[in-house]
VEXDREN-2710 file (C-alpha; in Angstrom, 1 decimal):
% VEXDREN-2710
k/r/px/py/pz
1/UNK/-11.8/25.3/-5.2
2/UNK/-8.8/26.7/-6.9
3/UNK/-6.3/24.2/-8.4
4/UNK/-2.8/24.6/-6.4
5/UNK/0.1/23.0/-7.0
6/UNK/-0.4/20.0/-4.0
7/UNK/-3.4/18.9/-6.1
8/UNK/-0.8/18.4/-9.1
9/UNK/1.2/16.2/-7.3
10/UNK/-1.4/14.2/-5.6
11/UNK/-2.6/13.6/-9.4
12/UNK/0.7/12.5/-10.9
13/UNK/1.5/10.7/-7.9
14/UNK/-1.8/8.9/-8.1
15/UNK/-1.1/7.9/-11.6
16/UNK/2.0/6.7/-10.8
17/UNK/0.3/4.2/-8.3
18/UNK/-2.1/2.9/-10.5
19/UNK/0.1/1.8/-13.2
20/UNK/2.6/0.6/-10.0
21/UNK/-0.6/-1.5/-9.1
22/UNK/-1.9/-2.7/-12.3
23/UNK/1.4/-4.3/-13.0
24/UNK/1.9/-5.8/-9.9
25/UNK/-1.9/-7.3/-9.1
26/UNK/-2.1/-7.8/-12.6
27/UNK/-0.6/-11.2/-11.8
28/UNK/-2.8/-12.4/-9.4
29/UNK/-6.2/-13.2/-12.0
30/UNK/-3.2/-14.7/-14.4
31/UNK/-1.8/-17.5/-11.9
32/UNK/-4.2/-19.9/-12.9
33/UNK/-3.2/-20.3/-16.7
34/UNK/0.6/-20.0/-15.6
35/UNK/-0.2/-22.6/-13.3
36/UNK/-1.2/-24.7/-16.0
37/UNK/1.5/-23.3/-18.6
38/UNK/4.3/-24.2/-15.8
39/UNK/2.3/-27.3/-14.5
40/UNK/3.4/-25.7/-10.7
41/UNK/1.2/-26.1/-7.3
42/UNK/-0.5/-23.4/-5.2
43/UNK/2.5/-23.0/-3.2
44/UNK/4.6/-22.7/-6.2
45/UNK/2.6/-19.8/-7.9
46/UNK/2.5/-18.1/-4.2
47/UNK/6.0/-18.4/-4.5
48/UNK/5.7/-16.2/-7.4
49/UNK/3.9/-13.6/-5.7
50/UNK/6.4/-13.5/-2.8
51/UNK/9.6/-13.3/-5.1
52/UNK/8.0/-9.5/-5.8
53/UNK/7.4/-8.6/-2.5
54/UNK/10.8/-9.7/-1.2
55/UNK/12.6/-7.7/-3.7
56/UNK/9.8/-4.9/-3.0
57/UNK/10.5/-5.0/0.8
58/UNK/14.1/-4.9/0.4
59/UNK/14.6/-1.9/-1.6
60/UNK/12.3/0.3/0.9
61/UNK/14.8/1.1/3.3
62/UNK/17.8/1.9/0.7
63/UNK/15.3/3.6/-1.7
64/UNK/13.9/5.9/0.9
65/UNK/17.6/6.8/2.3
66/UNK/18.5/7.5/-1.2
67/UNK/15.6/9.7/-1.8
68/UNK/16.5/11.6/1.5
69/UNK/20.4/11.8/0.1
70/UNK/19.8/12.3/-3.5
71/UNK/16.7/13.7/-4.0
72/UNK/12.9/12.0/-4.2
73/UNK/12.2/12.8/-7.7
74/UNK/15.3/11.1/-9.0
75/UNK/14.0/8.0/-7.2
76/UNK/10.4/8.5/-8.2
77/UNK/11.6/8.7/-11.9
78/UNK/14.0/5.7/-12.0
79/UNK/11.4/3.8/-10.4
80/UNK/8.4/4.4/-12.5
81/UNK/10.3/3.8/-15.8
82/UNK/11.9/0.8/-14.1
83/UNK/8.8/-1.2/-13.7
84/UNK/7.3/-0.1/-17.3
85/UNK/10.6/-1.9/-18.4
86/UNK/10.1/-5.0/-16.0
87/UNK/6.5/-5.4/-17.3
88/UNK/7.7/-5.6/-21.1
89/UNK/10.1/-8.4/-19.7
90/UNK/7.5/-10.3/-17.9
91/UNK/5.7/-10.5/-21.3
92/UNK/8.5/-11.8/-23.1
93/UNK/9.4/-15.2/-20.3
94/UNK/9.3/-18.6/-21.4
95/UNK/10.0/-20.2/-18.5
96/UNK/9.3/-20.6/-14.6
97/UNK/12.7/-19.4/-13.6
98/UNK/12.4/-16.5/-16.1
99/UNK/8.9/-15.6/-14.7
100/UNK/10.8/-15.5/-11.3
101/UNK/13.4/-13.7/-12.0
102/UNK/11.2/-10.7/-13.5
103/UNK/8.9/-10.4/-10.5
104/UNK/12.2/-9.8/-8.6
105/UNK/13.1/-7.2/-10.9
106/UNK/9.3/-5.9/-10.7
107/UNK/9.4/-5.7/-6.8
108/UNK/13.0/-4.2/-6.8
109/UNK/12.0/-0.9/-9.2
110/UNK/8.4/-0.8/-7.6
111/UNK/10.2/-0.8/-4.4
112/UNK/12.0/2.3/-5.0
113/UNK/8.6/4.3/-5.4
114/UNK/7.2/4.6/-2.0
115/UNK/9.9/6.5/0.1
116/UNK/10.0/9.2/-2.4
117/UNK/6.2/8.9/-2.9
118/UNK/4.9/9.6/0.5
119/UNK/7.7/12.8/2.2
120/UNK/6.8/14.6/-1.3
121/UNK/3.0/14.3/-0.5
122/UNK/3.9/15.3/3.1
123/UNK/6.3/18.2/1.8
124/UNK/3.7/19.9/-0.4
125/UNK/0.4/19.2/1.4
126/UNK/-1.2/21.9/4.0
127/UNK/-0.9/20.4/7.4
128/UNK/-5.0/20.3/7.9
129/UNK/-5.3/18.3/5.3
130/UNK/-2.6/15.9/5.7
131/UNK/-4.7/13.0/6.5
132/UNK/-7.1/13.5/3.4
133/UNK/-4.2/14.3/1.2
134/UNK/-2.0/11.0/2.3
135/UNK/-5.5/9.2/1.5
136/UNK/-6.3/10.9/-1.5
137/UNK/-2.9/10.6/-3.2
138/UNK/-3.0/7.1/-2.3
139/UNK/-6.3/6.0/-4.0
140/UNK/-4.5/5.2/-7.0
141/UNK/-3.1/1.8/-5.4
142/UNK/-6.7/0.7/-5.2
143/UNK/-7.6/2.2/-8.8
144/UNK/-4.5/0.3/-10.0
145/UNK/-5.6/-2.9/-8.3
146/UNK/-9.2/-2.8/-9.8
147/UNK/-8.2/-1.9/-13.1
148/UNK/-5.2/-4.7/-13.0
149/UNK/-7.7/-7.1/-11.9
150/UNK/-10.3/-6.4/-14.0
151/UNK/-8.2/-5.9/-17.5
152/UNK/-5.9/-8.6/-16.9
153/UNK/-8.2/-11.5/-16.5
154/UNK/-10.3/-9.9/-19.4
155/UNK/-7.2/-9.7/-21.5
156/UNK/-5.6/-12.9/-20.3
157/UNK/-9.3/-14.8/-21.4
158/UNK/-8.7/-13.3/-24.9
159/UNK/-5.2/-12.7/-25.8
160/UNK/-3.2/-14.9/-23.2
161/UNK/-1.5/-13.6/-20.2
162/UNK/1.7/-12.4/-21.8
163/UNK/0.0/-9.6/-23.5
164/UNK/-1.6/-8.3/-19.9
165/UNK/2.0/-7.0/-19.4
166/UNK/3.0/-5.7/-22.3
167/UNK/-0.3/-3.6/-22.4
168/UNK/0.1/-2.3/-18.9
169/UNK/3.7/-0.9/-19.5
170/UNK/2.2/1.7/-21.7
171/UNK/0.6/3.8/-19.0
172/UNK/3.6/3.5/-16.6
173/UNK/5.8/4.7/-19.4
174/UNK/3.5/7.8/-19.5
175/UNK/3.5/8.0/-15.6
176/UNK/7.4/8.3/-15.5
177/UNK/7.3/10.9/-18.1
178/UNK/4.9/13.1/-16.0
179/UNK/6.8/12.7/-12.8
180/UNK/9.8/13.7/-14.8
181/UNK/8.3/16.9/-16.0
182/UNK/5.7/18.0/-13.5
183/UNK/7.0/17.1/-10.1
184/UNK/9.3/19.6/-8.2
185/UNK/12.1/18.2/-5.6
186/UNK/11.2/19.4/-2.2
187/UNK/14.1/21.7/-0.8
188/UNK/15.7/19.4/1.6
189/UNK/15.9/22.1/4.6
190/UNK/12.4/23.3/4.2
191/UNK/10.5/20.8/6.0
192/UNK/7.6/20.6/8.0
193/UNK/8.8/19.6/11.4
194/UNK/6.9/17.4/13.5
195/UNK/3.6/18.7/14.8
196/UNK/3.7/19.5/18.6
197/UNK/0.6/17.6/19.7
198/UNK/0.2/20.8/22.7
199/UNK/0.2/23.3/19.8
200/UNK/-2.9/24.2/17.4
201/UNK/-2.3/23.8/13.7
202/UNK/-2.3/27.5/12.2
203/UNK/-2.1/26.4/8.9
204/UNK/-4.7/27.8/6.5
205/UNK/-6.3/25.7/3.9
206/UNK/-6.5/28.2/1.4
207/UNK/-2.8/28.8/1.4
208/UNK/-0.9/28.5/-1.8
209/UNK/1.4/25.2/-1.3
210/UNK/3.5/25.7/-4.8
211/UNK/6.6/25.2/-2.2
212/UNK/7.1/23.3/0.9
213/UNK/6.2/25.6/3.9
214/UNK/9.3/27.2/5.4
215/UNK/10.0/26.5/9.0
216/UNK/13.0/26.3/11.2
217/UNK/14.3/22.9/11.0
218/UNK/16.8/21.3/13.3
219/UNK/19.6/18.8/13.4
220/UNK/17.9/15.6/13.2
221/UNK/19.7/12.3/13.9
222/UNK/19.5/9.3/11.7
223/UNK/19.7/6.9/14.8
224/UNK/15.8/8.1/15.5
225/UNK/14.7/5.9/12.8
226/UNK/15.8/2.7/14.7
227/UNK/15.7/4.1/18.3
228/UNK/12.1/5.3/18.5
229/UNK/9.5/2.9/20.0
230/UNK/6.6/4.5/18.5
231/UNK/8.2/3.9/15.3
232/UNK/8.5/0.3/15.9
233/UNK/5.0/0.1/16.8
234/UNK/4.1/1.5/13.4
235/UNK/6.9/-0.8/11.5
236/UNK/5.6/-3.9/13.4
237/UNK/2.0/-3.1/13.6
238/UNK/1.4/-2.5/9.8
239/UNK/2.6/-6.2/8.8
240/UNK/-0.9/-7.8/9.7
241/UNK/-2.4/-5.1/7.6
242/UNK/-0.4/-5.9/4.4
243/UNK/-0.7/-9.6/5.0
244/UNK/-4.6/-9.4/5.0
245/UNK/-4.4/-7.2/1.9
246/UNK/-2.5/-9.6/0.1
247/UNK/-4.3/-12.8/1.3
248/UNK/-7.0/-11.5/-0.5
249/UNK/-4.9/-9.5/-3.4
250/UNK/-3.7/-12.5/-4.5
251/UNK/-6.1/-15.2/-4.0
252/UNK/-9.3/-13.6/-4.2
253/UNK/-9.6/-14.7/-8.2
254/UNK/-8.9/-18.5/-7.3
255/UNK/-11.3/-18.2/-4.2
256/UNK/-14.1/-16.9/-6.7
257/UNK/-13.0/-19.9/-8.9
258/UNK/-13.2/-22.5/-5.9
259/UNK/-17.0/-21.5/-5.1
260/UNK/-18.4/-22.2/-8.3
261/UNK/-17.5/-18.7/-10.5
262/UNK/-16.0/-20.4/-13.7
263/UNK/-15.5/-17.5/-16.0
264/UNK/-11.7/-15.8/-15.1
265/UNK/-13.4/-13.0/-16.2
266/UNK/-16.4/-13.0/-13.9
267/UNK/-13.6/-13.8/-10.7
268/UNK/-11.6/-10.7/-11.9
269/UNK/-14.5/-8.6/-11.8
270/UNK/-15.3/-9.6/-8.6
271/UNK/-12.4/-9.3/-7.2
272/UNK/-11.3/-5.7/-8.5
273/UNK/-14.0/-4.8/-5.8
274/UNK/-11.3/-4.6/-3.5
275/UNK/-9.4/-2.1/-5.5
276/UNK/-12.7/-0.2/-5.9
277/UNK/-13.2/-0.1/-1.8
278/UNK/-9.6/1.7/-1.6
279/UNK/-11.1/5.0/-3.0
280/UNK/-14.0/5.6/-0.5
281/UNK/-11.8/3.8/2.2
282/UNK/-8.9/6.3/2.2
283/UNK/-10.8/8.9/1.7
284/UNK/-13.3/8.6/4.1
285/UNK/-10.9/7.4/6.9
286/UNK/-8.4/10.3/5.8
287/UNK/-11.2/12.7/6.5
288/UNK/-12.1/11.3/10.1
289/UNK/-8.8/11.1/11.0
290/UNK/-7.9/14.8/10.3
291/UNK/-11.2/15.5/12.3
292/UNK/-10.3/13.3/15.3
293/UNK/-7.2/15.3/15.3
294/UNK/-8.8/18.7/15.3
295/UNK/-10.5/17.2/18.4
296/UNK/-7.6/16.4/20.5
297/UNK/-7.7/12.8/19.7
298/UNK/-5.1/10.7/18.1
299/UNK/-5.3/9.2/14.7
300/UNK/-4.3/6.0/15.7
301/UNK/-7.8/5.6/17.0
302/UNK/-8.9/5.3/13.5
303/UNK/-6.3/2.9/12.5
304/UNK/-7.3/0.5/15.5
305/UNK/-10.8/0.5/14.8
306/UNK/-10.2/-0.5/10.8
307/UNK/-7.9/-3.2/12.3
308/UNK/-11.1/-4.8/14.7
309/UNK/-13.3/-4.3/11.6
310/UNK/-11.3/-5.9/8.8
311/UNK/-10.4/-8.9/11.3
312/UNK/-14.2/-9.3/11.8
313/UNK/-14.5/-9.3/8.0
314/UNK/-11.6/-11.6/7.7
315/UNK/-13.0/-14.2/10.0
316/UNK/-16.6/-14.1/8.5
317/UNK/-15.3/-14.8/5.1
318/UNK/-13.0/-17.7/6.5
319/UNK/-16.3/-19.2/8.0
320/UNK/-18.3/-18.6/4.5
321/UNK/-15.4/-20.5/2.7
322/UNK/-15.6/-23.2/5.3
323/UNK/-19.2/-23.8/5.4
324/UNK/-19.1/-23.5/1.6
325/UNK/-23.0/-22.6/1.6
326/UNK/-22.8/-18.7/1.1
327/UNK/-23.9/-17.5/-2.3
328/UNK/-21.4/-15.6/-4.4
329/UNK/-22.9/-12.0/-3.5
330/UNK/-22.1/-12.6/0.2
331/UNK/-18.1/-12.8/-0.9
332/UNK/-18.3/-10.0/-2.7
333/UNK/-19.9/-7.8/0.1
334/UNK/-17.3/-9.1/2.7
335/UNK/-14.2/-8.6/0.3
336/UNK/-15.5/-4.9/-0.3
337/UNK/-16.1/-4.1/3.9
338/UNK/-12.7/-5.7/4.5
339/UNK/-11.0/-3.6/1.7
340/UNK/-12.6/-0.4/2.6
341/UNK/-10.9/-0.7/6.2
342/UNK/-7.6/-2.5/5.0
343/UNK/-7.0/0.4/2.5
344/UNK/-8.3/3.2/4.6
345/UNK/-6.1/2.3/7.7
346/UNK/-3.0/3.9/5.7
347/UNK/-4.2/7.5/5.2
348/UNK/-4.3/7.8/9.2
349/UNK/-1.1/6.0/9.5
350/UNK/0.9/7.7/6.9
351/UNK/-0.4/11.2/8.3
352/UNK/0.9/10.0/11.9
353/UNK/4.3/9.8/10.2
354/UNK/4.3/12.7/8.7
355/UNK/3.4/14.5/12.1
356/UNK/5.7/12.9/14.3
357/UNK/8.7/12.6/12.0
358/UNK/11.1/14.9/11.2
359/UNK/11.2/16.2/7.2
360/UNK/15.1/15.2/7.2
361/UNK/14.4/11.7/7.8
362/UNK/10.7/11.2/6.8
363/UNK/11.8/9.4/3.3
364/UNK/14.0/6.9/5.2
365/UNK/11.1/6.1/8.1
366/UNK/8.5/5.8/5.4
367/UNK/10.6/3.5/3.3
368/UNK/11.9/1.2/6.4
369/UNK/7.9/1.2/7.5
370/UNK/7.0/0.0/4.4
371/UNK/9.6/-2.3/4.1
372/UNK/9.1/-4.3/7.3
373/UNK/5.3/-4.0/6.8
374/UNK/5.6/-5.8/3.5
375/UNK/6.8/-8.7/5.4
376/UNK/2.9/-9.5/5.6
377/UNK/3.0/-9.7/2.0
378/UNK/6.1/-11.8/1.6
379/UNK/4.4/-14.5/4.0
380/UNK/0.8/-14.0/2.7
381/UNK/0.8/-15.4/-0.9
382/UNK/3.2/-18.4/-0.2
383/UNK/1.5/-19.5/3.1
384/UNK/-2.1/-19.0/2.2
385/UNK/-1.0/-21.1/-0.7
386/UNK/0.3/-23.8/1.6
387/UNK/-2.7/-23.9/3.5
388/UNK/-4.8/-24.5/0.6
389/UNK/-2.5/-27.3/-0.8
390/UNK/-2.5/-28.7/2.8
391/UNK/-6.2/-28.2/4.0
392/UNK/-8.0/-28.0/0.5
393/UNK/-9.4/-24.9/1.7
394/UNK/-8.5/-21.0/1.8
395/UNK/-10.7/-20.8/5.2
396/UNK/-7.6/-21.0/7.4
397/UNK/-5.8/-18.3/5.1
398/UNK/-8.7/-16.2/6.0
399/UNK/-8.8/-17.0/9.9
400/UNK/-5.0/-16.5/10.4
401/UNK/-5.5/-12.9/8.8
402/UNK/-8.4/-11.9/11.4
403/UNK/-5.8/-13.5/14.5
404/UNK/-2.6/-11.3/13.5
405/UNK/-4.8/-8.2/12.8
406/UNK/-5.8/-8.2/16.5
407/UNK/-2.2/-8.7/17.4
408/UNK/-1.5/-5.5/15.1
409/UNK/-4.0/-3.3/16.8
410/UNK/-2.5/-4.1/20.2
411/UNK/0.9/-2.6/18.8
412/UNK/-1.0/0.3/17.1
413/UNK/-2.4/1.4/20.2
414/UNK/1.4/1.0/21.9
415/UNK/2.2/4.6/20.0
416/UNK/2.3/7.4/22.7
417/UNK/0.4/7.9/24.4
418/UNK/0.2/4.6/25.0
419/UNK/-3.2/3.1/25.3
420/UNK/-5.1/6.4/25.3
421/UNK/-6.9/8.3/22.9
422/UNK/-4.9/11.8/23.0
423/UNK/-2.6/13.2/20.0
424/UNK/0.5/11.3/19.1
425/UNK/3.8/13.2/20.2
426/UNK/7.3/13.7/17.7
427/UNK/9.8/11.1/17.8
428/UNK/12.5/14.1/18.7
429/UNK/14.8/13.5/21.4
430/UNK/13.1/16.3/23.9
431/UNK/10.3/13.8/23.8
432/UNK/11.3/10.7/24.0
END
């Protein structure tokens, strides 16, 4: 296979996500030593994670909109260098308040990345590879989560938790430099307009994509961002997925400790499988969604199936915690399978957005989608910690995830054609 520019775009932005998630999720394995040092409760520890996600979610819409206005590359570069600096500052903190402030800063800088990253991927990826491209380019989150959880636990046991963030800042600076030098700004008026569900895709997968495809664009109003019913199904429907991801992502190391894994390093190794699961999950589900689309099915079918399967395995995990009889390997299997589908659903979700939203407002839509979706991440760490403090168990943290995932599946099925299996339709006014 000949290397093309979209492969370079995928690779560089994958590295950005790897460093993003190493710094973001590397916080989870070191919660125990942080709790001991600052003498805080599970709820207080969860609030540190929530601080990050509040800032992260708040930045999604403005960063996406700024990317549409001033350039996606500008936002990507500022963001990646920003979280590198924030990681260094985290390693220098000496109080709970300082740590809380650094998590806010990290959230603000990391929150500026997504709204530029997804539109750049959509602009350079051939349409017949959109699901696969959105999936492959997103595996950096899983790799970063795996490395973040795995390395953070090991580093913290030897050198302490502060060194974790100082070391993690180094690859982040490298990612920022590569984005600055290798990523080209897509032309604002050269967007691929939304796919018409009644028109066959004529893109050739072997065509050179060193620049976005030239198609006629039309004047698009930003009112669509708020007015589209289908987008609101995506805005709200994605909340349960993010909730479930960060119930596991935040508390998995602590759950393993509670069931008898005494070594922080071992708990981190087991928990890192959540990140490893993203690699096959995103690629397989993205590929399947492309095949579904080619057979005139909607990509939401892959999303809804993933929601239901994650709900089942979160329920099984809650039951295993509740009974206290399951061996460690059972939790490892549950976390991997839940992770496979909780990550995998995002390839078709992003592909749906790329297909139904005009290029001119795509950064704003991606940013707002992620911002609203991350309400789940704002609530999950704190609420799950509170449930643990109140009940003495993480079981209902897992059960609650399963319940709201079913609600999310119903919302996703509401995307037009509602509760039918046909292809999703454009959000352009002529189709509303």
